[in-house]
C-alpha positions in Angstrom: 0.0 0.0 0.0 2.7 2.5 1.0 4.7 1.7 -2.1 1.7 2.3 -4.3 1.1 5.7 -2.7 4.7 6.7 -3.1 4.5 5.9 -6.8 1.3 7.9 -7.1 2.8 10.9 -5.3 5.8 10.9 -7.6 3.6 10.7 -10.7 1.5 13.6 -9.3 4.5 15.8 -8.7 6.1 15.1 -12.0 3.0 15.6 -14.2 1.9 18.7 -12.3 5.2 20.6 -12.9 4.9 23.4 -15.5 8.1 23.5 -17.5 9.2 24.9 -20.8 9.2 22.5 -23.8 12.1 22.0 -26.1 11.8 19.6 -29.1 14.2 19.1 -32.0 13.9 17.3 -35.4 16.0 17.4 -38.5 17.1 21.0 -39.1 14.6 22.8 -36.8 13.6 23.2 -33.2 10.5 24.2 -31.3 10.6 25.5 -27.7 8.4 27.5 -25.4 9.4 30.3 -23.1 9.2 29.2 -19.4 7.5 32.4 -18.2 5.1 33.3 -21.0 4.6 29.8 -22.7 5.0 31.6 -26.0 6.5 29.5 -28.8 10.0 30.0 -30.2 11.1 28.5 -33.5 14.7 27.9 -34.7 16.8 26.8 -37.6 20.1 24.9 -37.2 22.9 26.9 -38.7 26.7 26.7 -39.0 28.6 29.8 -37.8 32.4 29.7 -38.0 32.3 25.9 -37.9 30.0 25.8 -34.9 26.4 24.5 -34.9 23.8 26.6 -33.2 20.1 27.3 -33.5 19.1 30.6 -34.9 15.6 32.0 -34.0 13.4 32.7 -37.0 11.0 34.8 -34.9 12.4 37.4 -32.5 13.1 35.4 -29.3 14.5 37.9 -26.8 10.9 38.7 -25.9 8.6 36.0 -27.4 5.6 38.1 -26.6 6.2 40.2 -29.8 4.6 37.3 -31.8 1.0 36.6 -30.8 -2.5 35.7 -31.9 -5.5 37.9 -31.8 -9.1 36.7 -32.2 -12.2 38.7 -33.0 -15.2 37.0 -31.5 -18.5 38.6 -32.5 -16.8 42.0 -32.7 -14.9 41.7 -29.4 -11.1 41.6 -29.7 -8.8 39.4 -27.5 -5.0 39.1 -27.6 -3.9 35.6 -26.6 -1.5 35.6 -23.6 -2.6 39.1 -22.6 -6.4 39.0 -22.2 -7.4 38.1 -18.7 -10.4 36.1 -20.1 -8.1 33.4 -21.3 -6.0 31.0 -19.3 -2.8 29.6 -20.9 -1.4 26.0 -20.8 0.9 23.9 -23.0 1.7 20.3 -23.8 3.8 18.2 -26.0 1.8 16.5 -28.9 2.6 14.2 -31.7 5.5 15.8 -33.6 5.3 19.2 -31.9 3.7 21.3 -29.2 0.3 22.7 -28.4 -0.4 26.0 -26.6 -4.0 26.3 -25.3 -5.8 29.6 -24.5 -9.1 28.7 -22.8 -12.0 31.0 -21.8 -15.6 30.3 -20.7 -16.9 30.7 -24.3 -14.2 29.1 -26.5 -10.7 27.6 -26.7 -8.0 28.9 -29.0 -5.2 26.4 -29.6 -1.9 27.1 -31.4 -0.5 23.8 -32.6 3.1 23.9 -34.0 4.4 20.7 -35.7 7.6 19.8 -37.5 7.3 19.6 -41.3 9.4 18.3 -44.2 8.6 20.9 -46.9 9.7 21.5 -50.5 10.8 17.9 -51.0 13.0 17.6 -48.0 13.7 14.2 -46.4 14.1 15.7 -43.0 12.2 18.3 -41.0 13.1 21.8 -42.3 10.0 23.8 -41.4 6.8 24.1 -39.4 3.1 23.7 -39.8 1.4 26.3 -37.5 -2.3 25.5 -36.9 -4.8 27.6 -35.0 -7.9 25.9 -33.9 -11.0 27.6 -32.4 -13.5 25.5 -30.4 -16.9 27.0 -29.6 -18.1 26.0 -26.1 -21.5 27.8 -26.4 -24.8 26.6 -27.8 -24.9 29.2 -30.5 -22.9 29.9 -33.6 -19.9 32.2 -33.2 -18.4 34.6 -35.8 -14.7 34.8 -35.6 -11.7 36.3 -37.4 -8.1 35.6 -36.7 -4.8 37.6 -36.8 -1.3 36.2 -36.1 1.6 38.6 -35.7 5.0 37.0 -36.5 8.0 39.1 -35.5 10.3 38.2 -38.4 13.6 39.9 -37.4 16.2 38.0 -39.6 16.5 40.7 -42.3 16.6 43.7 -40.0 20.3 43.9 -39.5 21.0 44.0 -43.3 18.1 46.3 -44.0 16.6 43.7 -46.4 13.5 42.9 -44.2 11.4 41.0 -46.6 11.9 39.5 -50.1 9.3 38.3 -52.6 9.6 36.3 -55.8 8.7 39.5 -57.7 10.7 41.9 -55.5 14.0 40.8 -53.8 13.9 43.8 -51.4 10.6 45.1 -50.1 11.1 48.6 -48.6 7.5 49.6 -47.9 4.6 48.1 -46.1 2.4 45.8 -48.3 -0.9 44.0 -48.3 -0.9 40.6 -50.1 -3.6 38.1 -50.9 -3.5 34.9 -52.9 -4.4 36.9 -56.0 -1.0 38.6 -55.6 0.5 35.4 -57.1 3.5 35.5 -54.7 4.5 31.9 -53.9 6.4 32.8 -50.8 7.2 35.7 -48.4 10.8 35.5 -47.1 12.6 37.0 -44.1 16.2 36.6 -45.3 19.0 36.5 -42.7 22.7 36.4 -42.5 22.8 32.8 -41.4 19.2 31.6 -41.5 16.1 32.5 -43.4 12.4 31.6 -43.3 9.7 31.7 -45.9 5.9 31.8 -45.3 4.6 29.6 -48.2 1.8 31.4 -50.0 1.3 29.4 -53.2 -1.4 27.0 -52.0 -3.4 25.8 -49.1 -3.0 25.9 -46.2 -2.3 29.6 -46.1 -3.7 32.8 -44.6 -6.4 34.8 -46.5 -4.1 37.8 -46.4 -0.7 38.9 -45.2 0.4 42.4 -44.2 4.1 43.3 -44.3 4.5 46.2 -41.8 6.4 48.0 -39.1 6.0 45.7 -36.0 4.8 48.4 -33.6 2.1 49.7 -35.9 1.0 46.2 -36.5 1.1 45.4 -32.8 -0.8 48.5 -31.8 -3.6 48.0 -34.3 -6.5 46.4 -32.5 -7.2 44.0 -35.4 -7.5 45.3 -39.0 -4.6 47.2 -40.4 -4.7 50.0 -42.9 -1.8 49.4 -45.3 -3.1 51.9 -48.0 -0.3 54.3 -46.9 2.9 52.8 -48.2 5.1 53.4 -45.2 8.5 52.0 -44.3 9.5 49.8 -41.4 10.3 52.6 -38.9 8.0 54.4 -36.5 10.2 57.0 -34.9 11.1 57.2 -32.1 9.5 54.0 -30.8 10.3 51.3 -33.4 13.3 51.7 -35.6 14.0 49.3 -38.6 11.5 46.9 -37.2 9.4 44.7 -39.4 6.8 41.9 -39.0 4.2 39.8 -40.8 0.5 40.0 -40.0 -1.4 36.9 -41.1 -5.1 37.3 -41.4 -8.0 34.8 -41.8 -11.3 36.3 -42.8 -14.6 35.8 -41.0 -15.6 32.2 -40.3 -18.6 30.7 -38.5 -17.8 28.3 -35.7 -20.9 26.2 -35.2 -22.3 25.7 -31.7 -20.1 23.2 -29.9 -18.0 23.1 -33.1 -14.4 23.6 -34.2 -12.7 25.4 -37.1 -9.0 25.2 -38.0 -6.6 27.4 -40.1 -2.9 26.9 -40.9 0.2 28.4 -42.3 3.4 26.7 -43.6 6.9 28.0 -42.8 10.0 26.7 -44.7 13.4 27.5 -43.2 16.7 27.8 -45.1 20.3 29.1 -44.9 21.7 32.6 -45.6 19.3 34.9 -47.4 21.0 35.2 -50.8 21.5 31.4 -51.1 18.0 30.6 -49.9 16.4 33.1 -52.3 18.4 31.6 -55.2 17.3 28.1 -54.1 13.7 29.1 -53.9 13.8 30.6 -57.4 15.0 27.4 -58.8 13.2 24.8 -56.7 9.9 26.3 -55.4 7.1 25.2 -55.9 8.4 21.7 -55.9 7.6 19.1 -58.6 4.5 16.9 -58.1 6.5 13.8 -57.1 8.3 15.9 -54.4 5.0 17.0 -53.0 3.8 13.4 -52.8 6.9 12.4 -50.9 6.5 15.4 -48.5 2.9 14.4 -47.7 4.0 10.8 -46.9 6.9 12.0 -44.7 4.7 14.4 -42.7 2.1 11.6 -42.2 4.8 9.3 -40.9 6.2 12.1 -38.6 2.7 12.6 -37.0 2.9 9.0 -35.7 6.2 9.6 -34.0 4.9 10.8 -30.6 1.7 9.9 -28.7 -0.9 12.6 -28.0 -2.0 12.6 -24.4 -5.6 13.0 -23.1 -5.0 16.0 -20.9 -8.6 16.0 -19.5 -8.3 12.4 -18.4 -4.9 13.0 -16.8 -6.3 16.0 -14.9 -9.3 14.0 -13.7 -7.0 11.2 -12.5 -4.6 13.5 -10.8 -7.6 15.0 -8.9 -8.6 11.6 -7.7 -5.0 10.7 -6.7 -4.7 13.9 -4.7 -8.0 13.2 -3.0 -6.9 9.6 -2.2 -3.6 10.9 -0.7 -5.5 13.3 1.6 -8.0 10.6 2.7 -5.6 7.6 2.9 -7.2 6.4 6.2 -10.5 5.7 4.6 -9.3 4.6 1.1 -10.5 1.1 0.3 -8.6 -1.5 -1.7 -11.2 -1.3 -4.4 -10.7 2.4 -4.9 -7.0 2.0 -5.0 -7.3 -0.8 -7.6 -9.5 1.4 -9.7 -7.0 4.3 -9.7 -4.2 1.9 -10.6 -6.3 0.5 -13.4 -6.9 4.0 -14.8 -3.1 4.6 -14.6 -2.5 1.4 -16.6 -5.1 2.5 -19.2 -3.3 5.8 -19.7 0.0 4.0 -20.0 -1.5 1.7 -22.7 -2.7 4.7 -24.6 0.8 6.2 -24.6 2.3 2.9 -25.7 -0.2 2.5 -28.6 -0.9 6.0 -29.9 -3.7 6.7 -32.4 -2.5 8.1 -35.7 -3.2 11.8 -36.1 -5.3 12.9 -39.1 
């Protein structure tokens, strides 16, 4: 009996601890900040013969990249709005950050991806899921601000297939016929893939502070540069927008974006010009690889774990009246969770 309770107590302490996540696959890495739980994305690079991970979004303060949701005309910034509680977990092939309120749940899911014909993970699939907890339909719009800093040092903030050096703010839609939007850096670069689904409905290239300060929509009709003196100098970002969608009562909607990483800006842009979009057979291989990667790690049933932990905590506090039958039931549920981890269900 004592041995069983010691085991349960260790499991309770271990699973209750909130720690930052740090996952690596192929050429890329996903981590979360231990204070804010914001995601941080990296590309493996070689600098003077030494390997290191270069952040593709600004990482000194991960709060500069964030999600905003418009729910029936009300605006909420994830990680800042008091209406939403934040949690995180590791999932199959990536991480999940959950923002939960009494009316809905916004989940940012970031997974490793093998893009543009690569045989190893070289990018990310970033999915935003909105679940409606209410008994009525919900109108929502989404905005994701990504603080793309890689090109700021050189002054070449953003590059397009049609324009290798964007110097003014721009508004792009799929009708713009731009296959990618690149933040080219000295050692690493990243491209938001914009040629096909999944992709945002629109992308704004703008000064970070102006984009951050805007409640939701952004007026890019004035072609301004990437400086807002004296507050934000030489500071650019991408704003990803998804137009109005209806989330059915008790229903869910999902949107996604794809991010391909590469090496130094000039080399990466030259490679993209020659190789992107990939040929049909490369895309087929990519889909097969990503499907296989999604089987690599089990997804955990967080609600079941929380319920079981509550029962374990209650059992520890009431050990004097705990029956053998109750103990066996708790141990049986622990065994069921272990079996679920050992035999994960494939992710669709």
